[in-house]
C-alpha positions as CSV (number, residue, x, y, z in Angstrom):
1,M,48.3,-72.0,-59.4
2,D,45.4,-69.4,-58.8
3,T,46.6,-66.0,-59.4
4,K,43.7,-64.2,-58.5
5,K,43.7,-62.4,-55.4
6,N,41.1,-61.7,-53.2
7,I,42.3,-59.2,-50.9
8,L,40.9,-58.1,-47.0
9,I,42.1,-54.5,-46.0
10,T,41.3,-53.8,-42.5
11,G,40.5,-50.2,-41.4
12,G,39.3,-49.2,-45.0
13,A,37.6,-46.6,-44.5
14,G,39.9,-44.7,-42.2
15,F,42.1,-42.8,-43.1
16,I,45.2,-44.8,-44.2
17,G,43.7,-47.3,-44.9
18,S,40.6,-45.5,-47.5
19,H,44.0,-44.1,-49.8
20,V,44.8,-48.0,-49.6
21,V,41.9,-49.2,-50.7
22,R,41.0,-46.8,-53.4
23,L,44.9,-47.3,-55.1
24,L,44.2,-51.0,-55.3
25,V,40.6,-50.9,-56.6
26,N,41.7,-48.4,-59.3
27,K,44.6,-50.4,-60.0
28,Y,43.9,-54.0,-60.2
29,P,40.9,-54.7,-61.5
30,E,41.6,-58.1,-61.6
31,Y,41.8,-58.3,-58.0
32,H,38.5,-58.3,-55.5
33,I,39.3,-56.1,-52.9
34,Y,37.1,-56.7,-49.4
35,N,37.2,-53.1,-47.3
36,L,36.4,-54.4,-43.6
37,D,35.7,-51.8,-41.2
38,A,33.9,-51.8,-37.6
39,L,33.0,-47.8,-38.4
40,T,34.2,-47.0,-35.1
41,Y,34.2,-42.9,-34.6
42,A,37.4,-42.4,-37.5
43,G,35.9,-44.5,-39.7
44,N,34.4,-42.9,-43.1
45,L,32.5,-43.7,-45.3
46,Y,32.8,-40.9,-46.7
47,N,36.2,-41.1,-47.5
48,I,35.7,-43.8,-50.0
49,T,32.6,-42.8,-52.2
50,D,34.2,-43.0,-55.3
51,I,34.7,-46.0,-55.4
52,E,31.5,-48.1,-53.6
53,G,29.6,-49.4,-57.1
54,K,33.0,-50.8,-58.6
55,D,32.5,-54.5,-59.7
56,N,35.7,-55.6,-57.4
57,Y,34.8,-53.9,-54.1
58,T,33.2,-54.9,-51.6
59,F,32.8,-53.4,-48.0
60,L,31.9,-55.5,-44.9
61,Q,30.6,-53.6,-41.7
62,R,32.8,-56.0,-39.2
63,D,34.6,-56.2,-36.2
64,I,38.4,-58.1,-36.1
65,C,37.6,-58.5,-32.1
66,D,35.1,-60.8,-33.0
67,L,36.9,-64.0,-33.9
68,D,34.3,-66.5,-35.3
69,L,33.3,-63.5,-37.8
70,M,36.8,-63.3,-38.9
71,R,37.0,-67.1,-39.5
72,Q,33.8,-66.9,-41.6
73,T,34.5,-63.7,-43.2
74,I,37.8,-65.4,-44.5
75,K,36.5,-68.7,-45.6
76,D,33.6,-67.2,-47.7
77,C,35.7,-64.3,-49.2
78,D,38.1,-67.0,-49.9
79,I,40.9,-64.2,-48.5
80,S,44.2,-64.9,-50.1
81,H,45.7,-61.5,-48.6
82,I,45.3,-59.5,-45.8
83,I,46.6,-55.7,-45.4
84,H,46.0,-55.2,-41.5
85,L,45.4,-51.3,-40.9
86,A,42.4,-51.6,-38.7
87,A,43.5,-50.0,-35.1
88,E,43.1,-47.4,-32.6
89,S,45.5,-44.8,-33.2
90,H,45.8,-41.4,-31.5
91,V,48.0,-41.4,-28.5
92,D,46.2,-38.8,-26.9
93,R,43.3,-41.2,-26.5
94,S,45.1,-44.5,-25.5
95,I,46.4,-42.2,-22.7
96,S,42.9,-41.8,-21.7
97,N,41.2,-45.0,-22.1
98,P,44.6,-48.2,-22.9
99,L,42.2,-51.3,-22.6
100,V,40.0,-49.9,-25.9
101,F,43.5,-49.8,-27.4
102,L,44.4,-53.4,-26.0
103,N,41.5,-55.1,-27.1
104,T,41.9,-54.1,-30.7
105,N,45.1,-53.6,-31.7
106,I,46.6,-56.5,-30.2
107,L,43.6,-59.0,-29.6
108,G,41.7,-57.8,-33.2
109,T,45.4,-58.6,-34.7
110,A,45.8,-62.0,-32.9
111,N,42.1,-63.0,-34.3
112,L,42.8,-62.2,-37.6
113,L,46.3,-63.9,-37.3
114,Q,44.6,-67.3,-36.1
115,A,42.1,-66.5,-38.9
116,A,44.0,-66.9,-41.5
117,K,46.0,-69.7,-40.6
118,E,43.2,-72.4,-39.6
119,Y,42.0,-71.3,-43.4
120,W,45.0,-70.6,-44.9
121,D,45.8,-74.4,-43.8
122,T,42.9,-75.9,-45.4
123,T,43.6,-74.5,-49.3
124,S,46.0,-75.8,-51.9
125,R,46.7,-72.3,-53.2
126,Q,50.3,-71.3,-52.3
127,D,49.7,-67.6,-52.7
128,H,49.3,-66.2,-49.4
129,L,50.1,-63.1,-47.3
130,F,49.8,-61.3,-44.0
131,Y,50.7,-57.9,-43.8
132,Q,50.8,-55.8,-40.7
133,V,50.8,-52.3,-41.3
134,S,52.3,-50.7,-38.2
135,T,54.0,-47.7,-37.0
136,D,57.4,-46.1,-36.1
137,E,56.1,-45.4,-33.0
138,V,57.2,-48.8,-31.5
139,Y,60.7,-48.0,-31.7
140,G,60.5,-45.2,-28.8
141,A,62.3,-42.1,-29.2
142,L,65.5,-40.9,-30.8
143,E,67.5,-37.7,-29.3
144,M,68.4,-34.6,-31.5
145,D,71.1,-36.1,-33.6
146,N,71.8,-37.8,-36.7
147,T,70.5,-41.4,-35.1
148,M,67.4,-43.0,-37.2
149,F,64.9,-45.8,-36.9
150,T,66.3,-48.6,-39.2
151,E,64.5,-52.2,-39.1
152,D,67.2,-53.4,-36.6
153,T,66.2,-51.3,-34.0
154,A,65.0,-52.2,-31.0
155,Y,61.5,-52.0,-29.7
156,D,61.0,-49.9,-27.0
157,P,57.2,-47.8,-27.0
158,R,56.5,-45.4,-24.7
159,S,52.5,-44.7,-24.6
160,P,49.6,-47.3,-24.2
161,Y,49.3,-46.8,-28.0
162,S,52.8,-47.5,-29.1
163,A,52.9,-50.4,-27.0
164,S,49.9,-52.2,-28.4
165,K,51.2,-52.1,-32.2
166,A,54.5,-53.4,-30.9
167,S,52.6,-56.3,-29.2
168,A,50.9,-56.8,-32.6
169,D,54.1,-57.1,-34.5
170,H,55.6,-59.7,-32.0
171,L,52.3,-61.6,-32.8
172,V,52.6,-61.6,-36.4
173,R,56.3,-62.6,-36.2
174,A,55.6,-65.3,-33.4
175,W,52.9,-66.6,-36.1
176,Y,55.5,-66.7,-38.9
177,H,58.1,-68.3,-36.9
178,T,55.8,-71.0,-35.0
179,F,53.0,-71.5,-38.3
180,K,55.1,-70.5,-41.0
181,L,52.1,-68.2,-41.9
182,P,53.5,-66.0,-44.7
183,V,53.8,-62.3,-43.3
184,V,55.8,-58.9,-43.9
185,V,55.7,-56.2,-41.7
186,S,55.9,-52.2,-42.5
187,N,56.8,-49.7,-39.4
188,C,55.5,-46.0,-41.0
189,S,56.4,-42.7,-39.9
190,N,53.7,-39.9,-39.4
191,N,51.2,-39.6,-42.5
192,Y,49.5,-36.2,-43.4
193,G,47.1,-35.9,-46.8
194,S,43.2,-35.8,-47.4
195,H,40.8,-37.6,-45.7
196,Q,42.3,-37.5,-42.1
197,F,40.2,-37.5,-38.8
198,P,40.5,-33.9,-37.9
199,E,41.6,-34.8,-34.0
200,K,45.5,-35.1,-35.8
201,L,47.8,-32.1,-35.9
202,I,47.5,-31.0,-39.6
203,P,43.8,-31.1,-39.7
204,L,42.8,-30.1,-36.8
205,F,44.9,-27.2,-36.9
206,I,44.2,-26.4,-40.4
207,H,40.3,-26.4,-39.3
208,N,41.4,-24.6,-36.3
209,I,43.1,-21.6,-38.4
210,K,40.4,-21.0,-40.6
211,N,37.7,-20.7,-37.9
212,N,40.1,-18.4,-36.1
213,L,40.5,-21.2,-33.0
214,A,43.1,-21.6,-30.8
215,L,46.5,-24.3,-31.6
216,P,47.5,-25.8,-28.4
217,V,50.8,-26.8,-29.0
218,Y,52.5,-29.5,-26.6
219,G,55.3,-28.3,-24.6
220,K,57.3,-25.9,-26.3
221,G,56.4,-27.6,-29.7
222,E,60.2,-28.9,-29.8
223,N,58.8,-32.5,-30.8
224,V,60.6,-33.8,-33.9
225,R,58.5,-35.9,-36.3
226,D,59.2,-37.5,-39.7
227,W,55.9,-37.0,-42.4
228,L,55.4,-38.8,-45.4
229,Y,52.5,-37.8,-47.5
230,V,49.7,-40.4,-47.2
231,E,49.8,-41.1,-51.1
232,D,53.2,-42.3,-51.1
233,H,53.0,-44.6,-48.4
234,A,49.8,-46.1,-50.1
235,R,52.4,-46.8,-52.6
236,A,54.9,-48.1,-50.8
237,I,52.3,-50.8,-48.7
238,D,51.4,-51.6,-52.5
239,T,55.2,-52.1,-53.8
240,I,55.5,-54.3,-50.2
241,L,52.4,-56.5,-51.1
242,H,53.8,-57.6,-54.8
243,R,57.4,-57.4,-53.6
244,G,58.2,-57.6,-50.3
245,K,60.1,-60.4,-48.8
246,I,58.4,-63.0,-46.7
247,G,59.5,-62.6,-43.2
248,E,60.9,-59.3,-43.6
249,T,60.2,-55.6,-42.3
250,Y,60.2,-52.7,-44.1
251,N,60.6,-49.2,-42.7
252,I,58.8,-46.4,-44.8
253,G,59.9,-43.0,-44.2
254,G,59.5,-39.5,-45.7
255,H,62.7,-37.9,-45.3
256,N,60.9,-34.9,-44.0
257,E,62.0,-34.2,-40.5
258,W,60.0,-31.4,-38.9
259,T,59.7,-29.7,-34.8
260,N,56.0,-29.2,-34.3
261,I,56.6,-25.4,-33.8
262,D,58.1,-25.0,-37.5
263,L,55.2,-27.3,-39.0
264,I,52.7,-25.1,-37.2
265,H,54.4,-21.8,-38.5
266,L,54.9,-23.1,-41.8
267,L,50.8,-23.8,-41.6
268,C,49.8,-20.8,-40.2
269,D,51.5,-18.5,-43.2
270,L,50.3,-20.7,-45.8
271,M,46.7,-20.5,-44.8
272,D,47.6,-16.5,-44.0
273,Q,48.5,-16.5,-47.7
274,K,45.3,-18.8,-49.1
275,L,42.3,-17.0,-46.5
276,D,44.3,-13.1,-47.8
277,R,44.9,-12.6,-43.9
278,K,47.7,-10.5,-42.9
279,P,51.5,-12.1,-42.8
280,G,51.9,-13.6,-39.1
281,Q,47.6,-13.1,-38.1
282,S,47.3,-16.8,-37.7
283,R,50.3,-17.6,-35.6
284,S,48.6,-15.0,-33.0
285,L,46.4,-18.3,-32.3
286,I,49.3,-20.3,-30.9
287,S,49.2,-21.4,-27.2
288,F,51.7,-23.4,-25.3
289,V,50.2,-26.2,-23.3
290,T,50.8,-28.9,-20.9
291,D,53.2,-31.4,-22.7
292,R,51.4,-34.9,-22.9
293,A,52.6,-38.1,-20.6
294,G,55.2,-40.3,-22.2
295,H,55.8,-37.6,-25.1
296,D,58.7,-39.1,-27.5
297,L,61.2,-36.2,-28.1
298,R,61.8,-37.4,-31.6
299,Y,61.0,-40.0,-34.6
300,A,63.0,-40.4,-37.8
301,I,62.8,-43.2,-39.5
302,D,65.7,-44.5,-42.4
303,A,63.9,-45.9,-45.4
304,S,67.1,-46.6,-47.1
305,K,65.8,-50.5,-47.1
306,M,62.7,-49.6,-49.0
307,Q,64.9,-47.9,-52.1
308,R,67.7,-50.1,-51.9
309,E,65.3,-53.5,-52.5
310,L,62.3,-52.2,-53.9
311,D,63.2,-49.2,-55.8
312,W,60.4,-47.1,-53.5
313,L,61.0,-43.5,-52.8
314,P,58.3,-40.9,-51.6
315,S,57.5,-38.6,-54.9
316,L,56.9,-35.4,-52.8
317,Q,58.5,-33.2,-50.1
318,F,56.7,-32.0,-47.3
319,E,56.2,-28.5,-48.8
320,Q,55.0,-29.9,-51.5
321,G,52.3,-32.2,-49.9
322,I,51.4,-29.8,-47.1
323,E,49.9,-27.4,-49.9
324,L,48.0,-30.0,-51.6
325,T,46.8,-31.2,-47.9
326,I,45.3,-27.6,-47.1
327,D,43.8,-27.4,-50.7
328,W,42.0,-30.3,-50.2
329,Y,40.6,-29.4,-46.9
330,L,39.9,-25.7,-47.9
331,N,38.5,-27.5,-51.0
332,N,35.8,-29.7,-49.1
333,E,34.6,-28.3,-46.2
334,T,31.5,-30.4,-46.4
335,W,33.4,-33.2,-45.8
336,L,35.2,-31.8,-42.8
337,Q,31.6,-30.6,-41.5
338,N,30.2,-34.5,-41.3
339,I,32.7,-34.9,-39.0
340,M,32.6,-31.8,-36.9
341,D,28.7,-32.2,-36.6
342,G,28.9,-36.2,-36.3
343,S,26.9,-37.0,-39.3
344,Y,29.6,-38.8,-41.1
345,R,28.3,-41.7,-38.7
346,N,24.7,-41.9,-40.2
347,Y,26.3,-42.2,-43.6
348,S,24.7,-44.9,-46.3
349,P,26.4,-45.7,-49.4
350,T,24.1,-46.0,-52.4
351,V,25.6,-49.4,-53.0
352,Q,26.8,-51.3,-49.8
353,K,27.4,-54.7,-50.8
354,D,27.8,-57.1,-47.5
355,L,28.0,-61.3,-47.5
356,S,25.0,-62.6,-45.5
357,I,26.9,-64.8,-42.6
């Protein structure tokens, strides 16, 4: 049996995707990693400049919403494994423009599933996997108690974004049950770390604090999220890719619950220290604004299955990871400025391998 893996990672120029691409390219020189990304606003090739010349890496600028192109890509690249991260992911954007989310997150996933099924049905290789990377937001919201999301928690999405991801998860499981497509699904808590697009809370507030701009906080800042360092998430994806059981779901969490306001206070205090400001100076930038529509109160992941069955645990607590994260953004001002002024959209890699189709 052919043991070489040709892995297609969708959304690999994005925040989480770029960390997964980098990990697999560097860790497995015997695999070939195809990074497929449409380079919408959140796709940033500056995220992966360090691996663009690697022999086992190919970048493909393509859109998962094009079914024929996905069919041709999977066939021509002889794809054996798909790690599907490509998605519209910002809740606020899903509220203002939901149809974009439905098209990419639902139809795009269906295209990949069907294209994979059609090609894998024609091959003699037995080693295939469609890995759906999803979110804890599909589960809805928790009360302020000790309950947590488990793999058996019923889906109850509350935003267009989470509903579109829930729909995609259901499609993946439908292709597994109906067509016997080999699949796994993981649902992860909020990620933070380097290379995150600065529409998200942590990089946005680091930027705003540095530049003495307002820190708008929804409601009273009482909403609770479980935070996971992005490199720990990439390790979890690698673990599930190699050791996960076909047809299973795995919850990935950081065991780090923080209210938004406590997180923001920590950011402010650490930034004051790092920027040699008077203690409390950055907290004065906080303002409270009208809460977001359908804002889920609390998310919390029970990741005990990952530990019990796959021997995975997060390596960093939030206080450790957030210092590394702040230091990265402060030391990579050019990366952030390229996004703020839009110049990242014009980046052309020195070596951009592509396949003519």
